[in-house]
FIKOL-578121 format. One line per 8 residues: number of its first residue (from 1); their letters; for each residue x, y, z of N, C-alpha, C. Coordinates in steps of 0.02 Angstrom, whole numbers, always signed. Each point is the difference from the previous one (the first is absolute). Example, Ala and Ser with C-alpha at 12.3 -4.5 7.8 and 13.67 -1.06 7.14 Angstrom:
2
1	AS	+660/-284/+390/-45/+59/+0/+45/+60/+0 | -18/+53/-36/+42/+59/+3/-39/+55/+37
***
This chain:
271
1	AEDGIRDL	+4780/+4660/+5221/+13/-35/+68/-60/-52/+2 | -57/+27/-38/-70/-45/+9/+7/-74/-24 | +48/-13/-44/-1/-54/-21/+44/-63/+26 | +27/+16/+62/+23/-46/+41/-20/-12/+58 | +38/+13/+57/-10/-35/+60/-72/+23/+31 | -30/+48/-10/-63/+19/+21/-58/-47/-6 | +8/-32/-67/-49/-52/-21/+36/-61/+17 | -25/-42/+40/+41/-64/+19/-2/-46/-66
9	RMSRGLGD	-50/+8/-45/+8/-34/-72/+64/+30/-30 | +24/+44/+17/+53/+29/-41/+58/+18/+53 | +12/-39/+51/+55/+14/+46/+41/-62/+15 | +57/+23/+12/+56/-60/+24/+22/+13/+74 | -17/-56/+42/+16/-1/+57/+77/-11/+18 | +32/+31/+45/+69/-2/+15/+12/-29/+67 | -28/+39/+50/+13/-13/+77/+77/-17/+19 | +11/-59/+31/+70/-21/+23/+49/-12/-59
17	VYKRQVRD	-27/-35/-57/+40/-3/-59/+28/+56/-24 | -39/+65/+10/+22/+53/-35/+73/+22/+29 | +0/-17/+72/+66/+32/+35/+50/-48/-24 | -2/-67/-18/+45/-46/-22/+9/+0/-72 | -19/+62/-41/+10/+5/-75/+74/-14/-13 | +9/-34/-67/+64/-2/-31/-4/+22/-72 | +32/+50/-19/-6/+20/-72/+47/-37/-42 | -38/-17/-47/+40/-29/-58/+42/+46/-40
25	TSPRDINK	+62/-10/-6/+47/+57/-25/+20/-21/-66 | -26/-57/-38/+19/-20/-57/-31/+46/-60 | +14/-1/-52/-28/+42/-52/-64/-13/-13 | -38/+53/-10/-75/-6/-12/-30/+41/-50 | -60/-25/-24/-34/+48/-43/-53/+39/+43 | +5/+63/-5/-32/+45/+44/-76/-5/-16 | -25/-28/-46/-69/-1/-13/-26/-70/+36 | +35/-31/+25/-16/-77/+27/-42/+41/+64
33	DFHIMPST	-50/-33/+22/-34/+13/+65/+33/+12/+57 | +28/-61/+13/+49/-13/+64/+72/-9/-21 | +35/+60/+22/+76/-12/-31/+31/-28/+67 | -41/-14/+60/+31/-32/+59/-48/-51/+24 | +18/-35/+47/-49/-52/+26/-74/+23/+13 | -60/-36/-20/-62/+28/+10/-16/+21/+74 | +29/-29/+50/-17/+25/+63/+23/+81/+12 | +40/+21/-48/+19/+63/+22/-54/+52/-17
41	GVIEHIFE	-36/-14/-52/-64/+38/-14/+26/+68/-37 | +51/-7/-38/+19/+58/-40/-8/-13/-74 | -41/+46/-32/-6/-10/-70/+36/+61/-43 | +32/-4/-54/+15/+51/-36/-22/-10/-71 | -18/+48/-33/-30/-3/-73/+16/+71/-39 | +10/-9/-64/+15/+62/-32/-54/+13/-45 | -36/+57/-3/-44/+22/-32/+22/+39/-61 | -17/-20/-62/+29/+31/-60/-33/+55/-21
49	HSWDVVSL	+3/+44/+59/-36/+69/-19/+54/+51/+50 | -17/+62/-21/+31/+57/+40/-25/+2/+68 | +37/+27/+45/-22/+3/+60/-72/+54/+11 | +15/+57/-31/-54/+41/-10/-67/-38/-18 | -10/-40/-47/-62/-33/-13/-19/-50/+56 | +52/-41/+21/-9/-45/+54/-21/+31/+61 | +32/+53/+24/-15/+31/+66/-75/+33/-12 | -13/+21/-57/-65/+33/-19/-68/-54/+11
57	ANWFKYPN	+21/-59/-38/-46/-51/+2/-11/-36/+70 | +47/+8/+40/-13/-34/+71/-58/+41/+37 | -6/+66/-21/-68/+26/+38/-70/-14/-39 | +5/-43/-47/-71/-14/-47/+0/-74/+7 | +43/-40/+37/-25/-60/-3/-63/-23/+31 | -21/+44/+54/-50/-21/+44/-53/+53/+1 | -61/-8/-3/-39/-63/-4/+9/-35/-61 | -11/-69/+14/-1/-46/-55/-44/-49/+15
65	PVRRPDLV	-66/+19/-16/-64/-56/+24/+3/-72/-43 | +47/-2/-52/-3/-56/-41/+59/-41/+32 | +63/+11/+8/+38/-38/+38/+21/+5/+62 | -21/+55/+29/-4/+1/+79/-59/+29/+33 | -65/-38/-8/-55/+20/+20/+6/+18/+80 | +53/-36/+35/+2/-11/+81/+25/+66/+10 | +44/+40/-30/+27/+62/+14/-58/+50/+3 | -46/+25/+49/-63/+32/-12/+20/+71/+17
73	SVDIIDRQ	+48/+16/+34/+5/+68/+12/+76/+29/+1 | +28/+50/-40/+65/+30/+12/-17/+72/+9 | +26/+26/+63/-19/+71/+24/+56/+36/+19 | +21/+50/-27/+59/+37/+29/-18/+45/+64 | +46/-24/+58/-30/+39/+56/+60/+38/+19 | +47/+20/-37/+53/+49/+11/+45/+17/-60 | +22/+56/-12/+39/+17/-47/+42/+52/+12 | +64/-8/-15/+54/+58/+12/+34/+12/-65
81	LDVETGKL	+29/+55/-9/+42/+18/-48/+51/+51/+24 | +69/-37/+0/+60/+51/+13/+17/+36/-50 | -11/+71/+0/+11/+36/-69/+75/+9/-7 | +51/-15/+49/+60/+15/-8/+35/-63/-36 | -24/-46/+19/+30/-73/-39/-38/-21/-40 | -69/+18/-12/-48/-26/-51/-23/-63/+15 | +4/-35/+67/-19/-58/+11/-84/+2/+22 | -26/-50/-35/-82/-5/+31/-7/-57/+47
89	TLTRLLII	-38/+4/+51/-17/-46/+44/-59/-17/+3 | -31/-57/-11/-80/-12/+15/-8/-60/+34 | -45/+8/+53/-20/-61/+37/-66/-21/-19 | -22/-60/-15/-61/-20/-21/-31/-59/+48 | -60/-6/+1/-41/-46/+36/-25/-52/-50 | +7/-66/+7/-16/-51/-48/-47/-47/+37 | -59/-13/-31/-51/-52/+26/-2/-61/-41 | +2/-56/+30/-5/-53/-50/-61/-52/+45
97	EGLGYPDW	-28/-11/-50/-60/-62/+25/+20/-48/-47 | -4/-58/+42/+0/-66/-32/+77/-21/-1 | +30/+2/+57/+79/-23/-1/-2/-72/-9 | +46/-20/-34/+15/-73/-26/+35/-40/+62 | -28/+0/+57/+22/-34/+49/-33/-89/-3 | +53/-43/+22/-38/-69/+20/-49/+8/+50 | -52/-40/+1/-54/+0/+40/+20/+5/+79 | +54/-53/+18/+20/+7/+64/+42/+69/+27
105	LKKIIGSN	+16/+33/-43/+21/+62/+7/-42/+60/+10 | -53/-18/-43/-62/+51/+6/-33/-2/+77 | -3/-68/+20/-25/-11/+60/+45/+35/+58 | +57/+2/-5/+50/+20/+48/-7/+81/-3 | +1/+36/-54/-5/+62/-18/-69/+28/+16 | -48/-42/-14/-69/+25/+16/-23/+64/-45 | +33/+5/-63/-33/+56/-43/+32/-19/-77 | -36/+21/-48/+27/-16/-68/+5/+80/-21
113	VGMFVERT	+4/+49/+32/+12/+63/-21/+73/+26/+28 | +37/+27/-42/+60/+29/+28/+17/+77/-10 | +27/+30/+41/+12/+76/-23/+84/-5/+10 | +25/+40/-49/+72/+11/-5/+17/+76/-15 | +55/+20/+32/+24/+77/-16/+66/-11/-47 | -5/+34/-42/+55/+5/-52/+22/+73/+0 | +76/-8/+13/+34/+72/-6/+42/+6/-60 | -15/+51/-45/+40/-5/-64/+35/+71/-9
121	EVDARAQL	+74/-12/-18/+37/+62/-12/+20/-1/-67 | +3/+56/-38/+21/+14/-64/+46/+50/-6 | +57/-16/-23/+56/+46/-20/+5/+6/-73 | -30/+35/-34/+10/+12/-80/+59/+18/-16 | +33/+33/+31/+76/+27/-16/+47/-75/-1 | -6/-34/+54/+31/-61/-5/-30/-51/-39 | -56/-2/-23/-44/-45/-38/-3/-59/+42 | -28/-3/+56/-17/-38/+61/-59/-2/+28
129	LDMRSRNV	-41/-59/-3/-60/-1/+36/+1/-55/+57 | -5/+18/+57/+7/-49/+65/-68/-10/+31 | -27/-69/+11/-62/-6/+33/+6/-57/+52 | -27/+32/+55/-3/-60/+61/-61/-2/+34 | -24/-62/+4/-70/-9/+33/+1/-52/+55 | -58/+9/+40/+6/-42/+62/-71/-4/+25 | -24/-64/+17/-77/-3/+27/-9/+35/+59 | -55/+25/+12/-32/+39/+58/-47/-41/+35
137	TFDTILLL	-29/-50/-35/-43/-55/+30/+31/-62/+8 | -23/-42/+49/+23/-68/+22/+71/+2/+8 | +30/+54/+18/+64/+6/+12/+39/-24/+65 | -56/-36/+31/+21/-40/+70/+2/-57/-23 | +1/-28/-52/-1/-77/-47/+58/+1/-44 | -6/+52/-42/+58/-2/-52/+18/+74/-15 | +63/+14/-15/+26/+61/-27/+24/-11/-68 | -35/+31/-56/+17/-7/-64/+31/+58/-23
145	DEHCRYEA	+63/-7/-14/+29/+65/-22/+36/-11/-79 | -8/+56/-40/+11/+1/-72/+32/+63/-14 | +62/-31/-42/+43/+68/-30/+9/+7/-71 | -31/+41/-34/+8/+8/-63/+30/+61/-28 | +44/-21/-39/+43/+59/-26/+6/-4/-81 | -6/+73/-42/+4/+0/-69/+53/+51/-4 | +52/-28/-38/+60/+53/-10/+15/-2/-87 | +14/+51/-12/+34/-9/-64/+58/-35/-13
153	ASPSTTLF	-2/-51/-45/+60/-38/-19/+33/+30/-60 | -26/+28/-49/+21/+28/-61/-60/+44/-22 | +21/+48/-48/-48/+54/-25/-62/-39/-15 | -3/-77/-18/-61/-23/-35/-22/-62/+41 | +32/-8/+63/-23/-53/+44/-8/+18/+70 | -31/-45/+41/-17/+9/+69/+18/-67/+39 | +32/+15/+61/+21/-57/+36/-55/+3/+50 | -44/-69/+11/-49/-8/+55/+27/-49/+45
161	TQTAKVTA	+8/+28/+63/+28/-47/+58/-66/-6/+56 | -19/-63/+8/-40/-7/+47/+18/-45/+62 | +13/+33/+58/-2/-48/+71/-53/-16/+43 | -13/-66/+14/-59/+2/+47/+29/-55/+43 | -37/+21/+65/+18/-29/+70/-60/-18/+30 | -18/-54/+28/-53/-21/+30/+15/-23/+79 | -18/+29/+55/+22/-12/+67/-62/-37/+26 | -7/-67/+30/-54/-22/+24/+3/-3/+90
169	LPYGLQSA	-46/+31/+21/+15/+3/+70/-25/-61/+59 | -46/-36/-19/-23/-47/+38/+42/-57/+7 | +27/-19/+70/+45/-43/+0/-21/-73/-10 | +44/-27/-40/-13/-72/-22/-46/-3/-68 | -15/+58/-27/-34/+11/-60/+42/+33/-54 | +63/+28/+22/+38/+42/-42/+11/-43/-61 | +23/-50/+1/+24/-26/-66/-59/-14/-48 | -52/-31/+21/-63/-12/-32/-27/+53/-27
177	IEYACSRS	-2/+64/+37/-23/+64/-31/+35/+32/-42 | +64/-11/+11/+45/+37/-55/+11/-53/-69 | -11/-68/+10/-1/-38/-57/-47/+23/-50 | -74/+5/+45/-63/+6/-45/+3/+73/-32 | +37/+43/+35/+6/+65/-44/+56/-6/-51 | +56/-30/+8/+42/-3/-45/-5/-34/-63 | -47/-61/-2/-16/-33/-47/-23/+47/-76 | -27/+35/+23/-42/+35/-64/+31/+72/-17
185	FKANAHKG	+60/+13/+31/+30/+63/-5/+27/+3/-70 | +50/-53/-17/+37/+4/-66/-51/-11/-68 | -55/-53/+31/-43/-10/-64/-52/+59/-25 | -10/+53/+54/-38/+45/-11/+24/+62/-18 | +75/+3/+19/+34/+62/-20/-6/+13/-73 | -5/-56/-46/-6/+8/-57/-61/+40/-25 | -55/-9/+43/-72/+31/-23/+20/+89/+19 | +30/+3/+49/+14/+78/+26/+33/+30/-61
193	RAIMEETI	+51/-29/-33/+43/+37/-52/-46/-11/-64 | -32/-42/-9/-53/+2/-61/-47/+58/+12 | -27/+20/+52/-48/+47/+0/+57/+66/-2 | +52/+9/+25/+30/+53/-19/+22/+8/-71 | +13/-53/-35/+17/+11/-71/-58/+23/-47 | -64/-34/+27/-55/+24/-35/-8/+80/+15 | +7/+16/+54/-8/+70/+23/+50/+41/-36 | +60/-17/-8/+44/+30/-30/-10/+11/-80
201	QRVKSEIL	-19/-60/-25/-28/+16/-74/-62/+40/-4 | -50/-9/+46/-62/+67/+2/+41/+56/+14 | +22/+14/+33/+35/+73/+12/+52/+19/-61 | +31/-44/-32/+32/+26/-58/-49/+11/-61 | -53/-43/-8/-58/+15/-41/-34/+65/+13 | -4/+14/+63/-43/+66/+13/+64/+63/-4 | +58/-13/+8/+39/+53/-15/+15/+9/-74 | -14/-49/-42/+16/+4/-71/-77/+35/-18
209	DVKVRARR	-51/-20/+27/-65/+36/-18/+11/+75/+11 | +27/+21/+64/-1/+62/+13/+54/+41/-53 | +52/-34/-11/+44/+28/-54/-33/+5/-70 | -36/-47/-17/-41/+4/-62/-50/+54/+2 | -31/+14/+47/-53/+56/+11/+27/+62/+4 | +72/+0/+42/+31/+61/+4/+31/+21/-65 | +20/-48/-44/+26/+4/-70/-54/+36/-34 | -59/-40/+6/-60/+25/-44/-21/+75/+14
217	EYLRAERL	+4/+7/+68/-20/+78/+9/+50/+45/-2 | +69/-21/+2/+39/+42/-36/-4/+19/-74 | -15/-52/-38/+0/+14/-75/-68/+52/-7 | -41/-23/+41/-71/+33/-13/+10/+85/+13 | +42/-1/+61/+13/+75/+18/+48/+41/-46 | +52/-43/-21/+41/+21/-56/-43/+22/-75 | -45/-46/-10/-45/+18/-57/-45/+63/+12 | -20/-1/+56/-41/+61/+14/+40/+57/-1
225	LDERRKEL	+48/-4/+35/+54/+64/-3/+13/+29/-69 | +19/-52/-33/+26/+15/-79/-68/+38/-32 | -54/-38/+9/-63/+42/-19/-15/+60/+21 | +6/+18/+63/-3/+65/+31/+58/+44/-25 | +59/-24/-3/+60/+36/-38/-21/+31/-70 | -16/-58/-31/-29/+28/-77/-50/+40/-1 | -49/-4/+36/-63/+45/+11/+39/+74/+18 | +43/-3/+47/+26/+69/+21/+38/+20/-45
233	EEAVDEQR	+43/-27/-34/+36/+19/-57/-39/+44/-53 | -60/-52/-24/-41/+34/-41/-26/+71/+20 | -23/-8/+58/-31/+69/+33/+49/+50/-3 | +61/-17/+23/+47/+56/-5/+20/+26/-78 | -2/-53/-48/+13/+26/-68/-57/+42/-17 | -76/-17/+11/-48/+33/-10/+8/+69/+23 | +25/+10/+59/-2/+65/+45/+54/+43/-31 | +59/-46/-21/+63/+28/-37/-37/+34/-61
241	AALEATFE	-26/-39/-40/-30/+19/-59/-42/+64/-2 | -46/-7/+47/-42/+50/+9/+29/+66/+25 | +52/-9/+33/+39/+72/+24/+32/+28/-63 | +42/-47/-28/+40/+21/-55/-47/+38/-62 | -69/-31/-5/-39/+29/-46/-33/+78/+24 | -10/-2/+69/-32/+56/+28/+64/+60/+2 | +56/-26/+8/+68/+40/+1/+7/+37/-80 | -10/-48/-46/+8/+25/-72/-50/+49/-11
249	ERQQQFRK	-65/-17/+14/-47/+41/-3/+3/+76/+30 | +25/-6/+54/+17/+77/+44/+55/+30/-33 | +48/-45/-26/+58/+26/-34/-20/+38/-62 | -44/-32/-37/-26/+35/-69/-42/+65/+19 | -45/-6/+51/-32/+54/+23/+50/+66/+16 | +48/-19/+40/+42/+44/+24/+45/+38/-67 | +17/-38/-50/+28/+17/-64/-45/+49/-32 | -77/-12/-3/-42/+30/-27/-10/+76/+32
257	LLLRLQYR	+5/+5/+60/-3/+48/+43/+63/+41/-14 | +52/-27/-11/+57/+36/+9/+0/+34/-75 | -17/-38/-51/+1/+45/-58/-56/+51/-13 | -55/-5/+29/-50/+49/+8/+34/+63/+26 | +41/-17/+62/+23/+57/+40/+70/+39/-47 | +24/-44/-33/+53/+26/-47/-29/+29/-48 | -56/-5/-32/-28/+16/-53/-32/+72/+20 | -32/+10/+52/-16/+67/+23/+46/+42/+21
265	SLIESTE	+56/-25/+25/+53/+30/+16/+34/+46/-63 | -9/-41/-52/+33/+11/-68/-45/+58/-25 | -61/+0/+9/-49/+48/-30/+10/+58/+44 | -5/+3/+62/-3/+60/+39/+74/+33/-23 | +44/-31/-6/+68/+32/-10/-2/+30/-84 | -35/-19/-32/-1/+21/-72/-50/+65/+13 | -48/+1/+39/-41/+68/-6/+37/+57/+27
***
């Protein structure tokens, strides 16, 4: 959710036109940015990666000082796990410095720092990640709401749906503020997806590295196990050979003793 409406450089204003949205029911390519009129603020995109990988990458997108130096802080302030359903709910506080407002809007707000609360619910069983966020600063001027949803479209693809809404409160400035916010939402949404794609590739690379290391360690452990097994078998063979030699020696001694006893008995009987 950090990629959209919380950063006005990456947000689309909706306001009154949001209430008048009309969906385009004609056939469309789901990978098109806007399958309905731009004023609706809805984006759909297919990631050509499994939900497991995409949902994992979501937690590693930020911090990203290269692409998002303005997102200076992401902190978990609450975490809950429902052991019965397996659903994980996290609440995070995000701080952005350097919001991309026009100069006139900065004067109205009086700040270039924004704080946002994001609530994320993860349902691994249903393969669904749902994120909702809203600003907690300058909320007497603007209400910035964003809803992002990642759900499995197939075993190897993930559907991403992003819905943004801007509500400007100052009377007489609603249209201007919402327009200023909406202009950059579509243009900058690509940036958010690019960050996600880069993160997915990094996560995949790390997963591959882990698999390679795990395979290497497995082969090493298997080799060591074979060496230990061979050493143990050799030790057992040596012990068996030693026992067999001892047994043979004792057996020969017993035969000799038995022969002496028989010989003595024979002599005594002849006397």
